[in-house]
LORODREN-611041 format. One record per residue (C-alpha): residue in one letter; x, y, z. Coordinates in pm, whole numbers, always signed. Layout:
residues N
{site "a",{X,Y,Z}},
...
END
This chain:
residues 674
{site "m",{-5778,-1894,+1493}},
{site "h",{-5738,-2085,+1170}},
{site "i",{-5901,-1921,+863}},
{site "v",{-6078,-2137,+608}},
{site "v",{-6192,-1950,+290}},
{site "m",{-6478,-2085,+83}},
{site "a",{-6399,-1999,-283}},
{site "y",{-6674,-1923,-519}},
{site "g",{-6486,-1694,-763}},
{site "p",{-6409,-1525,-973}},
{site "s",{-6043,-1557,-929}},
{site "q",{-5953,-1185,-850}},
{site "l",{-6221,-1185,-571}},
{site "t",{-6075,-1519,-419}},
{site "k",{-5736,-1383,-436}},
{site "r",{-5822,-1067,-242}},
{site "a",{-6008,-1278,+14}},
{site "v",{-5693,-1489,+74}},
{site "n",{-5489,-1192,+124}},
{site "r",{-5734,-1060,+383}},
{site "a",{-5741,-1401,+548}},
{site "r",{-5359,-1408,+569}},
{site "k",{-5366,-1081,+766}},
{site "l",{-5637,-1220,+1000}},
{site "a",{-5444,-1549,+1060}},
{site "g",{-5121,-1368,+1143}},
{site "n",{-4814,-1545,+1289}},
{site "g",{-4737,-1721,+959}},
{site "q",{-5039,-1957,+1011}},
{site "p",{-5144,-2108,+692}},
{site "v",{-5485,-2012,+520}},
{site "f",{-5695,-2292,+389}},
{site "v",{-5896,-2253,+71}},
{site "v",{-6185,-2483,-34}},
{site "p",{-6343,-2448,-364}},
{site "a",{-6723,-2454,-318}},
{site "s",{-6810,-2565,-669}},
{site "p",{-6662,-2616,-1018}},
{site "v",{-6660,-2235,-1049}},
{site "g",{-6463,-2209,-731}},
{site "e",{-6228,-2479,-850}},
{site "e",{-6133,-2262,-1152}},
{site "a",{-6090,-1966,-918}},
{site "v",{-5827,-2131,-697}},
{site "a",{-5627,-2280,-983}},
{site "g",{-5272,-2123,-963}},
{site "l",{-5361,-1946,-641}},
{site "a",{-5058,-1884,-420}},
{site "g",{-5021,-1832,-35}},
{site "a",{-5282,-2081,+77}},
{site "q",{-5332,-2455,+132}},
{site "k",{-5598,-2591,-106}},
{site "s",{-5822,-2885,-28}},
{site "t",{-5812,-3175,-277}},
{site "a",{-6196,-3202,-273}},
{site "i",{-6462,-2944,-336}},
{site "g",{-6757,-2842,-141}},
{site "s",{-6855,-3016,+180}},
{site "a",{-6600,-3293,+110}},
{site "g",{-6325,-3033,+84}},
{site "l",{-6455,-2870,+418}},
{site "r",{-6455,-3208,+593}},
{site "e",{-6094,-3265,+479}},
{site "v",{-5970,-2934,+614}},
{site "f",{-6172,-2951,+947}},
{site "e",{-6051,-3308,+1027}},
{site "l",{-5697,-3184,+972}},
{site "l",{-5746,-2904,+1226}},
{site "g",{-5891,-3126,+1487}},
{site "n",{-6031,-2937,+1784}},
{site "e",{-5859,-2599,+1697}},
{site "p",{-6069,-2288,+1666}},
{site "a",{-6138,-2201,+1304}},
{site "l",{-6317,-1930,+1109}},
{site "l",{-6513,-2036,+786}},
{site "i",{-6562,-1735,+556}},
{site "h",{-6684,-1697,+200}},
{site "d",{-6455,-1526,-43}},
{site "d",{-6707,-1242,-84}},
{site "v",{-6722,-1157,+285}},
{site "v",{-6522,-882,+438}},
{site "l",{-6430,-920,+808}},
{site "t",{-6176,-695,+984}},
{site "m",{-5935,-777,+1256}},
{site "r",{-6176,-611,+1511}},
{site "g",{-6453,-846,+1407}},
{site "a",{-6234,-1152,+1415}},
{site "v",{-6120,-1060,+1765}},
{site "a",{-6476,-1023,+1869}},
{site "l",{-6573,-1373,+1731}},
{site "e",{-6280,-1531,+1902}},
{site "r",{-6374,-1363,+2227}},
{site "e",{-6727,-1498,+2195}},
{site "l",{-6587,-1858,+2153}},
{site "g",{-6373,-1801,+2458}},
{site "r",{-6695,-1726,+2659}},
{site "g",{-6810,-2074,+2583}},
{site "s",{-7037,-2020,+2279}},
{site "r",{-7031,-2304,+2039}},
{site "f",{-7085,-2108,+1720}},
{site "a",{-7018,-1737,+1678}},
{site "l",{-7130,-1518,+1398}},
{site "p",{-7080,-1150,+1322}},
{site "y",{-7360,-911,+1246}},
{site "s",{-7404,-873,+875}},
{site "n",{-7611,-742,+588}},
{site "d",{-7769,-1086,+518}},
{site "p",{-8134,-1005,+502}},
{site "q",{-8404,-1197,+697}},
{site "m",{-8128,-1363,+909}},
{site "d",{-8110,-1316,+1281}},
{site "h",{-7769,-1147,+1242}},
{site "f",{-7897,-885,+1002}},
{site "v",{-7802,-541,+1101}},
{site "g",{-7868,-330,+781}},
{site "s",{-7708,-244,+454}},
{site "l",{-7325,-240,+461}},
{site "p",{-7060,-131,+220}},
{site "a",{-6909,-393,-11}},
{site "d",{-6576,-511,-116}},
{site "k",{-6290,-253,-95}},
{site "a",{-6524,+9,+55}},
{site "a",{-6604,-238,+333}},
{site "e",{-6231,-290,+391}},
{site "r",{-6190,+92,+441}},
{site "s",{-6493,+166,+649}},
{site "l",{-6620,-148,+829}},
{site "d",{-6455,-56,+1163}},
{site "q",{-6635,+277,+1186}},
{site "i",{-6976,+121,+1162}},
{site "k",{-7146,+85,+1487}},
{site "v",{-7314,-247,+1568}},
{site "p",{-7462,-375,+1891}},
{site "a",{-7204,-441,+2167}},
{site "e",{-7425,-712,+2306}},
{site "s",{-7425,-1073,+2190}},
{site "k",{-7748,-1245,+2124}},
{site "d",{-7878,-1598,+2042}},
{site "a",{-7975,-1675,+1681}},
{site "t",{-8182,-1958,+1526}},
{site "l",{-8199,-1853,+1158}},
{site "i",{-7847,-1793,+1008}},
{site "r",{-7655,-1789,+691}},
{site "p",{-7314,-1945,+742}},
{site "a",{-7114,-1712,+519}},
{site "c",{-6889,-1618,+814}},
{site "i",{-6892,-1851,+1127}},
{site "a",{-6629,-1936,+1386}},
{site "a",{-6623,-2254,+1597}},
{site "t",{-6383,-2537,+1672}},
{site "a",{-6305,-2735,+1367}},
{site "s",{-6467,-3034,+1513}},
{site "d",{-6799,-2847,+1571}},
{site "l",{-6781,-2723,+1215}},
{site "t",{-6742,-3079,+1113}},
{site "a",{-7056,-3175,+1303}},
{site "l",{-7233,-2888,+1119}},
{site "l",{-7156,-3043,+776}},
{site "t",{-7506,-3216,+815}},
{site "e",{-7598,-2875,+667}},
{site "p",{-7510,-2771,+316}},
{site "l",{-7227,-2526,+430}},
{site "a",{-7090,-2490,+72}},
{site "d",{-7420,-2393,-79}},
{site "p",{-7437,-2009,-66}},
{site "y",{-7820,-2012,-102}},
{site "a",{-7864,-2229,+211}},
{site "s",{-7969,-2089,+555}},
{site "i",{-7975,-2286,+872}},
{site "t",{-8274,-2288,+1113}},
{site "s",{-8208,-2446,+1450}},
{site "k",{-8287,-2393,+1811}},
{site "n",{-8034,-2653,+1913}},
{site "h",{-7687,-2570,+1747}},
{site "g",{-7611,-2287,+1988}},
{site "f",{-7564,-1999,+1738}},
{site "v",{-7463,-1668,+1897}},
{site "v",{-7425,-1338,+1717}},
{site "a",{-7104,-1186,+1870}},
{site "g",{-7134,-833,+2013}},
{site "g",{-6904,-591,+1834}},
{site "a",{-6843,-819,+1532}},
{site "v",{-6960,-714,+1177}},
{site "a",{-6900,-857,+832}},
{site "a",{-6996,-723,+497}},
{site "h",{-7132,-978,+254}},
{site "s",{-7151,-870,-111}},
{site "t",{-7334,-1195,-209}},
{site "q",{-7147,-1235,-531}},
{site "c",{-7132,-1600,-440}},
{site "l",{-7482,-1636,-541}},
{site "h",{-7406,-1556,-909}},
{site "q",{-7119,-1781,-951}},
{site "l",{-7304,-2068,-1132}},
{site "v",{-7225,-2299,-1409}},
{site "e",{-7416,-2351,-1736}},
{site "p",{-7546,-2702,-1805}},
{site "g",{-7365,-2799,-2123}},
{site "p",{-7505,-2976,-2435}},
{site "d",{-7266,-3263,-2381}},
{site "d",{-7347,-3304,-2011}},
{site "p",{-7585,-3580,-1883}},
{site "p",{-7940,-3463,-1871}},
{site "l",{-7973,-3240,-1563}},
{site "i",{-8334,-3311,-1475}},
{site "v",{-8562,-3598,-1609}},
{site "a",{-8920,-3621,-1499}},
{site "s",{-9070,-3946,-1398}},
{site "l",{-9438,-4035,-1400}},
{site "i",{-9664,-4325,-1366}},
{site "v",{-10013,-4280,-1528}},
{site "k",{-10341,-4452,-1588}},
{site "d",{-10638,-4284,-1776}},
{site "e",{-10508,-3944,-1712}},
{site "e",{-10608,-3776,-2038}},
{site "k",{-10770,-3476,-1856}},
{site "m",{-10491,-3413,-1614}},
{site "l",{-10174,-3502,-1806}},
{site "p",{-10155,-3209,-2052}},
{site "d",{-10124,-2933,-1793}},
{site "c",{-9879,-3140,-1598}},
{site "l",{-9646,-3192,-1903}},
{site "a",{-9679,-2821,-1998}},
{site "s",{-9554,-2716,-1645}},
{site "l",{-9232,-2936,-1697}},
{site "e",{-9130,-2806,-2031}},
{site "a",{-8906,-2514,-1917}},
{site "i",{-8703,-2713,-1640}},
{site "c",{-8685,-3077,-1752}},
{site "d",{-8465,-3217,-2023}},
{site "r",{-8702,-3490,-2092}},
{site "v",{-9011,-3673,-1958}},
{site "e",{-9030,-4058,-1897}},
{site "i",{-9374,-4213,-1839}},
{site "c",{-9492,-4560,-1730}},
{site "d",{-9847,-4627,-1835}},
{site "t",{-10017,-4895,-1623}},
{site "g",{-10307,-4982,-1844}},
{site "s",{-10475,-4657,-1988}},
{site "s",{-10796,-4711,-2194}},
{site "d",{-10821,-4351,-2298}},
{site "e",{-10596,-4109,-2492}},
{site "t",{-10317,-4083,-2221}},
{site "i",{-10042,-4250,-2413}},
{site "a",{-10118,-4057,-2736}},
{site "i",{-10113,-3724,-2544}},
{site "a",{-9788,-3812,-2376}},
{site "q",{-9614,-3915,-2700}},
{site "a",{-9744,-3607,-2880}},
{site "a",{-9580,-3388,-2608}},
{site "g",{-9249,-3561,-2666}},
{site "a",{-9248,-3791,-2359}},
{site "s",{-9112,-4142,-2374}},
{site "v",{-9377,-4406,-2278}},
{site "i",{-9325,-4763,-2145}},
{site "e",{-9625,-4985,-2056}},
{site "q",{-9636,-5202,-1748}},
{site "e",{-9930,-5398,-1593}},
{site "w",{-10064,-5254,-1269}},
{site "t",{-9990,-5473,-975}},
{site "n",{-10134,-5256,-686}},
{site "d",{-9782,-5138,-605}},
{site "f",{-9691,-4771,-653}},
{site "g",{-9331,-4828,-563}},
{site "a",{-9288,-5119,-823}},
{site "a",{-9441,-4906,-1098}},
{site "r",{-9219,-4611,-1010}},
{site "n",{-8907,-4838,-1015}},
{site "h",{-8990,-4948,-1380}},
{site "v",{-8988,-4591,-1504}},
{site "l",{-8695,-4492,-1277}},
{site "e",{-8475,-4734,-1485}},
{site "q",{-8536,-4512,-1783}},
{site "c",{-8395,-4216,-1583}},
{site "r",{-8067,-4348,-1468}},
{site "d",{-7858,-4126,-1686}},
{site "a",{-8007,-3810,-1516}},
{site "t",{-7820,-3601,-1258}},
{site "y",{-8160,-3553,-1096}},
{site "v",{-8491,-3739,-1118}},
{site "l",{-8810,-3535,-1061}},
{site "w",{-9106,-3760,-960}},
{site "i",{-9439,-3612,-1025}},
{site "d",{-9794,-3716,-1093}},
{site "a",{-10028,-3633,-1378}},
{site "d",{-10254,-3445,-1134}},
{site "e",{-9977,-3224,-1014}},
{site "r",{-9835,-2897,-1159}},
{site "l",{-9477,-2777,-1109}},
{site "t",{-9419,-2405,-1055}},
{site "c",{-9076,-2247,-1098}},
{site "a",{-9039,-1870,-1126}},
{site "d",{-8693,-1891,-1288}},
{site "p",{-8617,-2217,-1450}},
{site "e",{-8288,-2114,-1615}},
{site "q",{-8140,-1991,-1281}},
{site "t",{-8271,-2301,-1096}},
{site "r",{-8113,-2530,-1352}},
{site "r",{-7773,-2348,-1322}},
{site "y",{-7812,-2362,-947}},
{site "l",{-7870,-2742,-954}},
{site "a",{-7598,-2806,-1203}},
{site "t",{-7352,-2618,-971}},
{site "y",{-7437,-2765,-639}},
{site "a",{-7540,-3118,-743}},
{site "g",{-7256,-3266,-548}},
{site "e",{-7377,-3093,-231}},
{site "h",{-7749,-3212,-259}},
{site "p",{-7813,-3584,-339}},
{site "s",{-8188,-3494,-285}},
{site "f",{-8418,-3215,-231}},
{site "n",{-8743,-3177,-43}},
{site "i",{-9009,-2980,-246}},
{site "e",{-9326,-2819,-96}},
{site "i",{-9647,-2984,-220}},
{site "t",{-9987,-2801,-175}},
{site "n",{-10301,-3012,-199}},
{site "l",{-10587,-2821,-356}},
{site "e",{-10957,-2847,-357}},
{site "s",{-11155,-2815,-684}},
{site "d",{-11174,-2433,-639}},
{site "d",{-10791,-2423,-597}},
{site "s",{-10839,-2342,-220}},
{site "e",{-10563,-2486,-3}},
{site "l",{-10626,-2815,+185}},
{site "y",{-10274,-2860,+338}},
{site "r",{-9909,-2827,+260}},
{site "f",{-9621,-3059,+327}},
{site "t",{-9265,-3122,+190}},
{site "a",{-9143,-3446,+46}},
{site "v",{-8832,-3566,-143}},
{site "r",{-8926,-3523,-520}},
{site "l",{-8593,-3441,-678}},
{site "f",{-8299,-3701,-626}},
{site "h",{-7995,-3836,-784}},
{site "g",{-8078,-4097,-1050}},
{site "t",{-7818,-4352,-956}},
{site "e",{-7805,-4598,-660}},
{site "t",{-8159,-4516,-553}},
{site "e",{-8498,-4697,-567}},
{site "f",{-8861,-4663,-450}},
{site "r",{-9000,-4876,-168}},
{site "g",{-9364,-4920,-43}},
{site "s",{-9665,-5023,-239}},
{site "l",{-9842,-4713,-101}},
{site "h",{-9700,-4379,+18}},
{site "e",{-9385,-4492,-152}},
{site "a",{-9056,-4318,-74}},
{site "v",{-8719,-4288,-232}},
{site "h",{-8420,-4486,-67}},
{site "r",{-8058,-4511,-124}},
{site "l",{-7997,-4884,-234}},
{site "d",{-7772,-4927,+70}},
{site "a",{-7987,-4759,+331}},
{site "d",{-8290,-4862,+530}},
{site "a",{-8429,-4504,+599}},
{site "p",{-8583,-4299,+310}},
{site "l",{-8388,-4008,+161}},
{site "d",{-8416,-3676,+315}},
{site "g",{-8300,-3339,+181}},
{site "h",{-8289,-2980,+218}},
{site "r",{-8571,-2771,+89}},
{site "l",{-8556,-2642,-267}},
{site "d",{-8756,-2314,-246}},
{site "q",{-8716,-2238,-620}},
{site "i",{-8973,-2510,-707}},
{site "s",{-9308,-2597,-572}},
{site "i",{-9587,-2846,-672}},
{site "d",{-9973,-2813,-666}},
{site "h",{-10144,-3132,-630}},
{site "h",{-10508,-3150,-753}},
{site "g",{-10564,-3530,-698}},
{site "y",{-10710,-3490,-343}},
{site "a",{-10981,-3256,-443}},
{site "r",{-11309,-3423,-320}},
{site "s",{-11449,-3448,-671}},
{site "v",{-11147,-3629,-804}},
{site "v",{-11132,-3867,-495}},
{site "a",{-11487,-3947,-555}},
{site "d",{-11454,-4001,-927}},
{site "k",{-11148,-4240,-891}},
{site "d",{-11257,-4398,-569}},
{site "k",{-10907,-4334,-433}},
{site "a",{-11000,-4399,-77}},
{site "r",{-11106,-4756,-147}},
{site "r",{-10797,-4815,-373}},
{site "n",{-10564,-4682,-107}},
{site "l",{-10725,-4893,+169}},
{site "d",{-10697,-5216,-35}},
{site "i",{-10323,-5151,-113}},
{site "a",{-10258,-5061,+248}},
{site "e",{-10423,-5374,+384}},
{site "a",{-10222,-5593,+147}},
{site "q",{-9892,-5408,+247}},
{site "h",{-9952,-5437,+612}},
{site "e",{-10045,-5812,+579}},
{site "l",{-9719,-5859,+397}},
{site "d",{-9491,-5640,+607}},
{site "g",{-9663,-5629,+950}},
{site "d",{-9422,-5348,+1066}},
{site "g",{-9500,-5000,+1223}},
{site "r",{-9461,-4810,+898}},
{site "s",{-9721,-5024,+723}},
{site "a",{-9944,-5003,+1031}},
{site "i",{-9937,-4626,+1010}},
{site "h",{-10015,-4626,+637}},
{site "l",{-10312,-4846,+698}},
{site "a",{-10437,-4629,+988}},
{site "r",{-10417,-4325,+758}},
{site "s",{-10601,-4507,+485}},
{site "l",{-10880,-4600,+728}},
{site "s",{-10907,-4245,+842}},
{site "y",{-10913,-4124,+482}},
{site "a",{-11202,-4361,+410}},
{site "d",{-11368,-4266,+733}},
{site "e",{-11368,-4625,+854}},
{site "s",{-11311,-4803,+1184}},
{site "p",{-11144,-4547,+1404}},
{site "e",{-11096,-4813,+1671}},
{site "r",{-10881,-5014,+1441}},
{site "a",{-10701,-4711,+1317}},
{site "l",{-10607,-4628,+1683}},
{site "e",{-10473,-4978,+1742}},
{site "l",{-10261,-4958,+1426}},
{site "l",{-10126,-4614,+1525}},
{site "e",{-10029,-4755,+1859}},
{site "e",{-9835,-5019,+1678}},
{site "g",{-9646,-4755,+1478}},
{site "l",{-9583,-4543,+1781}},
{site "a",{-9401,-4837,+1944}},
{site "e",{-9150,-4835,+1667}},
{site "a",{-9109,-4462,+1618}},
{site "v",{-8785,-4309,+1728}},
{site "k",{-8767,-3947,+1624}},
{site "p",{-8968,-3699,+1845}},
{site "v",{-9131,-3527,+1539}},
{site "a",{-9252,-3874,+1405}},
{site "q",{-9389,-3957,+1760}},
{site "a",{-9574,-3631,+1764}},
{site "q",{-9721,-3685,+1421}},
{site "i",{-9857,-4032,+1533}},
{site "k",{-9987,-3903,+1857}},
{site "a",{-10175,-3616,+1672}},
{site "l",{-10325,-3871,+1440}},
{site "m",{-10433,-4075,+1731}},
{site "a",{-10597,-3760,+1885}},
{site "d",{-10792,-3716,+1566}},
{site "r",{-10918,-4072,+1570}},
{site "c",{-11010,-4023,+1952}},
{site "l",{-11227,-3729,+1845}},
{site "a",{-11406,-3951,+1593}},
{site "l",{-11484,-4178,+1870}},
{site "a",{-11597,-3891,+2098}},
{site "d",{-11315,-3979,+2335}},
{site "n",{-11240,-3599,+2395}},
{site "r",{-11039,-3630,+2721}},
{site "r",{-10788,-3881,+2560}},
{site "a",{-10784,-3679,+2227}},
{site "f",{-10681,-3360,+2439}},
{site "a",{-10412,-3547,+2626}},
{site "l",{-10263,-3701,+2318}},
{site "a",{-10263,-3363,+2131}},
{site "a",{-10094,-3197,+2428}},
{site "e",{-9821,-3480,+2423}},
{site "a",{-9783,-3424,+2046}},
{site "l",{-9730,-3055,+2094}},
{site "e",{-9477,-3108,+2377}},
{site "l",{-9278,-3331,+2124}},
{site "a",{-9315,-3095,+1823}},
{site "p",{-9442,-2749,+1921}},
{site "g",{-9685,-2606,+1666}},
{site "d",{-9781,-2933,+1502}},
{site "n",{-10076,-2833,+1296}},
{site "t",{-10261,-3163,+1329}},
{site "a",{-10218,-3153,+1699}},
{site "l",{-10333,-2788,+1721}},
{site "g",{-10654,-2880,+1543}},
{site "a",{-10728,-3169,+1759}},
{site "l",{-10639,-2983,+2078}},
{site "a",{-10889,-2695,+1985}},
{site "t",{-11165,-2931,+1898}},
{site "a",{-11135,-3129,+2211}},
{site "t",{-11133,-2811,+2416}},
{site "d",{-11445,-2688,+2235}},
{site "r",{-11616,-3006,+2355}},
{site "l",{-11459,-3016,+2707}},
{site "n",{-11473,-2642,+2790}},
{site "n",{-11134,-2694,+2982}},
{site "y",{-11011,-2351,+2894}},
{site "e",{-10750,-2310,+3162}},
{site "e",{-10593,-2632,+3075}},
{site "f",{-10603,-2556,+2701}},
{site "i",{-10431,-2214,+2762}},
{site "a",{-10156,-2378,+2963}},
{site "v",{-10069,-2605,+2670}},
{site "a",{-10113,-2341,+2404}},
{site "e",{-9880,-2088,+2580}},
{site "a",{-9614,-2368,+2639}},
{site "f",{-9623,-2544,+2301}},
{site "g",{-9857,-2387,+2062}},
{site "d",{-9617,-2154,+1894}},
{site "d",{-9730,-2230,+1542}},
{site "e",{-9531,-1950,+1388}},
{site "s",{-9196,-2129,+1460}},
{site "g",{-9308,-2483,+1531}},
{site "d",{-9206,-2822,+1389}},
{site "s",{-9522,-2912,+1201}},
{site "v",{-9463,-3186,+942}},
{site "v",{-9785,-3084,+752}},
{site "t",{-9910,-2729,+733}},
{site "i",{-10283,-2720,+766}},
{site "e",{-10384,-2355,+768}},
{site "h",{-10739,-2433,+876}},
{site "n",{-10621,-2619,+1186}},
{site "r",{-10388,-2345,+1284}},
{site "l",{-10655,-2077,+1247}},
{site "v",{-10913,-2276,+1438}},
{site "f",{-10658,-2312,+1721}},
{site "r",{-10614,-1931,+1720}},
{site "d",{-10995,-1892,+1740}},
{site "e",{-11024,-2132,+2022}},
{site "l",{-10755,-1958,+2207}},
{site "v",{-10954,-1623,+2175}},
{site "a",{-11252,-1803,+2329}},
{site "a",{-11042,-1956,+2599}},
{site "y",{-10897,-1624,+2704}},
{site "a",{-11228,-1464,+2694}},
{site "n",{-11401,-1733,+2893}},
{site "v",{-11145,-1712,+3180}},
{site "g",{-11160,-1329,+3183}},
{site "r",{-10815,-1262,+3040}},
{site "a",{-10941,-969,+2818}},
{site "e",{-10605,-833,+2706}},
{site "e",{-10490,-1159,+2580}},
{site "a",{-10818,-1234,+2409}},
{site "v",{-10817,-891,+2237}},
{site "a",{-10441,-931,+2129}},
{site "t",{-10510,-1293,+1995}},
{site "a",{-10824,-1173,+1812}},
{site "l",{-10628,-895,+1642}},
{site "t",{-10377,-1140,+1525}},
{site "l",{-10636,-1363,+1376}},
{site "l",{-10830,-1086,+1223}},
{site "a",{-10516,-968,+1047}},
{site "e",{-10470,-1308,+885}},
{site "a",{-10814,-1455,+834}},
{site "p",{-11112,-1252,+961}},
{site "d",{-11367,-1512,+856}},
{site "k",{-11210,-1759,+1105}},
{site "l",{-11288,-1557,+1407}},
{site "t",{-11610,-1717,+1538}},
{site "s",{-11549,-1647,+1898}},
{site "w",{-11708,-1291,+1893}},
{site "p",{-11984,-1372,+2137}},
{site "q",{-11735,-1489,+2409}},
{site "l",{-11511,-1184,+2324}},
{site "i",{-11797,-934,+2360}},
{site "d",{-11910,-1099,+2690}},
{site "c",{-11554,-1082,+2831}},
{site "l",{-11502,-717,+2728}},
{site "n",{-11845,-624,+2879}},
{site "g",{-11750,-798,+3207}},
{site "h",{-11404,-646,+3224}},
{site "y",{-11458,-294,+3094}},
{site "g",{-11826,-232,+3138}},
{site "g",{-11954,+63,+2931}},
{site "a",{-11608,+129,+2798}},
{site "a",{-11623,-207,+2601}},
{site "l",{-11742,-43,+2287}},
{site "e",{-11423,+156,+2272}},
{site "l",{-11234,-168,+2219}},
{site "l",{-11498,-338,+2008}},
{site "v",{-11490,-72,+1740}},
{site "p",{-11119,-108,+1658}},
{site "l",{-11164,-493,+1655}},
{site "a",{-11467,-469,+1423}},
{site "l",{-11279,-244,+1183}},
{site "q",{-11048,-530,+1129}},
{site "d",{-11318,-772,+1037}},
{site "n",{-11399,-721,+662}},
{site "v",{-11660,-1015,+668}},
{site "g",{-11890,-867,+934}},
{site "g",{-11875,-1160,+1188}},
{site "f",{-11918,-907,+1472}},
{site "f",{-12277,-789,+1366}},
{site "e",{-12497,-1068,+1482}},
{site "p",{-12342,-1112,+1828}},
{site "i",{-12348,-737,+1884}},
{site "i",{-12713,-708,+1786}},
{site "k",{-12797,-996,+2015}},
{site "t",{-12594,-867,+2310}},
{site "y",{-12679,-494,+2322}},
{site "p",{-13006,-289,+2321}},
{site "s",{-13093,-94,+2016}},
{site "g",{-12953,+243,+2132}},
{site "i",{-12603,+89,+2206}},
{site "v",{-12606,-98,+1868}},
{site "a",{-12682,+252,+1699}},
{site "d",{-12384,+413,+1881}},
{site "f",{-12157,+123,+1786}},
{site "c",{-12267,+139,+1407}},
{site "a",{-12215,+515,+1414}},
{site "a",{-11873,+493,+1545}},
{site "y",{-11801,+222,+1304}},
{site "v",{-11928,+420,+1007}},
{site "a",{-11740,+723,+1116}},
{site "h",{-11416,+518,+1102}},
{site "d",{-11491,+421,+740}},
{site "g",{-11560,+52,+832}},
{site "p",{-11568,-169,+529}},
{site "i",{-11907,-334,+593}},
{site "v",{-12172,-106,+422}},
{site "e",{-12439,-306,+606}},
{site "a",{-12343,-118,+926}},
{site "a",{-12525,+180,+804}},
{site "r",{-12846,-7,+746}},
{site "v",{-12828,-190,+1076}},
{site "g",{-12728,+131,+1260}},
{site "l",{-12992,+352,+1116}},
{site "l",{-13272,+100,+1188}},
{site "a",{-13145,+59,+1550}},
{site "a",{-13119,+436,+1597}},
{site "a",{-13482,+486,+1478}},
{site "m",{-13623,+206,+1693}},
{site "s",{-13447,+359,+2003}},
{site "s",{-13500,+721,+1923}},
{site "n",{-13121,+770,+1917}},
{site "d",{-13153,+1068,+1683}},
{site "d",{-12788,+1180,+1720}},
{site "a",{-12658,+848,+1594}},
{site "f",{-12928,+840,+1315}},
{site "n",{-12820,+1186,+1189}},
{site "a",{-12452,+1084,+1204}},
{site "m",{-12511,+790,+983}},
{site "v",{-12756,+939,+727}},
{site "p",{-12472,+1041,+482}},
{site "a",{-12354,+680,+482}},
{site "a",{-12692,+573,+353}},
{site "s",{-12589,+716,+11}},
{site "g",{-12374,+397,-23}},
{site "l",{-12664,+159,+26}},
{site "d",{-12836,-11,-263}},
{site "p",{-13142,+221,-363}},
{site "f",{-13391,-64,-310}},
{site "v",{-13244,-140,+41}},
{site "r",{-13256,+223,+113}},
{site "v",{-13619,+269,+5}},
{site "g",{-13727,-43,+217}},
{site "l",{-13540,+83,+514}},
{site "a",{-13715,+422,+504}},
{site "d",{-14046,+252,+463}},
{site "r",{-13978,+38,+767}},
{site "i",{-13870,+337,+976}},
{site "a",{-14190,+521,+873}},
{site "a",{-14405,+231,+974}},
{site "s",{-14262,+256,+1318}},
{site "g",{-14395,+602,+1354}},
{site "r",{-14067,+798,+1283}},
{site "t",{-14186,+956,+949}},
{site "d",{-13944,+1248,+1014}},
{site "l",{-13640,+1021,+1017}},
{site "a",{-13773,+823,+709}},
{site "d",{-13817,+1154,+524}},
{site "e",{-13453,+1254,+615}},
{site "l",{-13326,+927,+492}},
{site "r",{-13518,+958,+164}},
{site "s",{-13393,+1302,+103}},
{site "e",{-13021,+1198,+109}},
{site "p",{-12879,+1199,-240}},
{site "v",{-12826,+853,-402}},
{site "v",{-12470,+770,-508}},
{site "l",{-12497,+545,-822}},
{site "k",{-12248,+280,-856}},
{site "l",{-12144,+229,-1218}},
END
């Protein structure tokens, strides 16, 4: 098996790695070294005993892999220790037919993580004594710091940034296998070998904005860019307020351009001012950038700019109260040369020589909060009408599937003509190629069918979308809403169990509300068909995440009563203890007679349930049903009630004829809350 060392440096570390690799290769086989970055390039200068690639990073890997053809090869970072025993186990796994073999390692959060391991020289001495699982297992989340495959398969894997030590790979289709008996210790020194952007280097990051009348929003946006951007370039499209003055006072450069109802054209005007940048960051005035460590992020970008021509960044759309509407990723950071924006609405960055928009790996160090789709902002700026007008003009001009989809989305956003939106989405679907894109369109179609009360078609489309992209959040929401209207619980459960895995799905847009509504509908569905254990398990999952979203308490209670009879309360109390908003109270009061309500509340209070109201409800129910044991058990909890509530409760109990219980309640000491 050929050994390819990815060199990050420093030089002594790389030299030791090459010496280890020569022992693994054996039989006089050459060891190949590829510098991962400019730092790695310095580390391999003057290095003997290995064949060095002429290029760095992924280009250097491609050069070596193509030289090796279909021979088996091991790609290993210079800060990873793998013994001969581990190398043999990896080669054995390849011989069994696995496409990619990885060792167990100490890379946290990866599927091949096995725990902490010794590093460097200590690992060389003791790694063979460490017990690891003898069984192989499939993996979907890996860090390719040590990976074996044929060189041709490794070449195919170069669609991933193999030279970037921060990158992980998530895939259900690559065929990653963790080889039983193989273990490698990764010291992660590769993460710290970064270059410093120099004063004579081109600007690393230049922010690019188009603005109009943004005096309220712009200051906070510019403040969020200060620590990470070298400069800010702005195109003003006709402001009549203080926007230009605010931008210039903050040090931004401003050009002015007449607005032509074309976002792409406006962005291209300001992009011309950014061509000297390594990366262009495009952002809007109503957005705020967050970066926990700007200095480290800049060093990372400077080091691996050659690996990443563009990055996706997570964008969260927020309501006026900063609550989340939905999240998605989009290319917002890209190389400043040979690129342009296309599209008058929902514009996207393209390479000049490419038809498809740029894509990129996700840059987790940066995120963006978008305040522009808060309802108050949308109403104030009439964004729905503006977008609809632009989308109409673009579709009339282009007449293609992409413009049809944008127009359909604009119609939906404006809550207009769901029939026409459906027709346009069907046009877009006819041209869609990728399954994820087809799923997104079908999910949008399902939403428009719901607007037309065509619930059966909405359900079918949502199910088709989930089959194409399991966990798609838009489809999950549509499926749940359609089921709530159709009551087709068995059918819903079948789709949910097959394709509704929203934890590991392929959702283009993350809509927490839809995901949680889906969970709630699944609780109701399980309950309605009598699958009590599944209903309870799903309810507990939802309660742990968002107690206020569990609205299916009535169905759950009916199911438990039917399945467990009098023992249902034993299950309801643990469930209620997880509900810190008290959604269980009303359905329990409506379902059970007062005596059982009293017993339930007494058990809830005894377990220190978080809802203080349980004591008031339980005490009243106990008095009404003469359940004195439950009443006496809850009297101490009455000390936590508001004094006025407690007095009113005692008066009400006395009026029912139970003056003895009322006196007992009044005699309980009051706990004053300061």
